[in-house]
N, C-alpha and C positions, 0 to 999 in steps of 0.2 A: 833385725839382724842386718849387718852391713858387711860386705866383703869386697875387696879389691882383687880382681882377677886379671892375670896377664893376658894380653892379646893371644889369640890362637883358638882355632876351632875346638880342639880337644879340651883345653883348659876351661873354656866357657861352657861347653856341653856338660862336662863333669860337674862343674859348679851348679849349673841349673838342675841337673839330676839330684844332686845332694840336697839342694834347698827344697825342691818339690817333694822328692820321695822320702828322704831321710829326716829332714827338719820339719816337714809338714807345713811349709809356708803356703798361705792361701793367695797372696798377692806378691808377685815378684817383678820389680822394676829394674831394668838394666839401663845404664847410660853409656853411650859411646859404642863405637864399633859398627855403626850403621852406614858409614859412607862408602865411596867407591874404591878406597885404597885397598891394596892387596891384603893388608893385615886386618881389615874390617870384616869380621866374619860372625858377628853376634847374630844377625838374622839367620844365617845358615845353621848355627848351633842351636838356636831356638827352634827352628823348623824341624831339626833332627829329633828333638825331644817332645815337641808338642803332639798331642793326640787329635786336637781339633783346632783348625785355624780360625782366627777371628779377624778377617781382613778389613773390616770396617774401621778398626782402631788405626791401622797404618794409613788408610785412605784419609781419615779425618785429620790425623796429625799432619800429613803432608799438605792437605788443603789449607789448614790454619797457618802452617809455616810459610806456604807460598804467598800468603797475603803480606808477609813480612820481608821475605827475601826470595829472589828468583832461583837461587841455588837449592831451594827446598826439594826440587825434583830429583836431586842427587841422593837424597836420604832414603834409606831402605828400612824404615821402621816396620815392625811386624808385631803381631800379638797372637797368642793362642793359649789353649788350655791343656794342661797335663793333669788328668784327674780333676780335682777341684781347684787347682792352682792356676790363676790367670797370670801369664807372663806378658809383659809389655816392654818392648824395646824402645828406648827414648834416645834422642841424639846426645852427644857429649857436651855441647855448649850449654851452660846453665840457663841463659836466656831462652834458648830453643826448647829446653826441657820445660820451662814454665809455660811457653806457648802450647806445646804439645799436651801437657797435662791438663791445661785449661780446656783444650778442645775435646778431651775424651773422658775426663774423670767423673762427670755427672752420670755416666753410664756404668762405671765400675761397680758401685755397690749392688746394683740390680744384677749385673753379670755374675757377681760372686754369689748372690742369692740363688740364681738359677743353677749355678754349678754345684751348689751344696756346701759352699765354703762358709766361714764364719761371717756373721753380719757386721757390717761397718756402718757407722753413721758419719755424716759430714757436718761441718759447721756451716750453717746457711749464710753466715757473714762472709765466708770464703767461697764456698760452692755448694749448691743445693743438689743432692742426689736425686735422680729421676727414678721413681718406682711407679709403674703404671697402677692405676686403681683396679 
């Protein structure tokens, strides 16, 4: 499912709630709205609906991005769980999305397993999921 949501706290919050609660999405990726601009409120909307924060995702994404550009410290990516749905905020620039996903995606399948979401498998030619023995 893909949706384009206008900027704004309420519009983003309502879309996240609809996808997590009504549509039953297990993995929700947002792009954009994570910078310092006044209209960038995706992290605040995500934090308003998450039940458990997963701060390691944002930390890892910023660390990976910082190896590419010094302005990565301006990004406010976050992640959290609402029920079994893992929500991850990604930056808006496609190349930055790739860097951030590469930094965290190996942990996503196991996170979803632990949260009780549907099992996903990865293509080892692209990325190998890490699941402890």
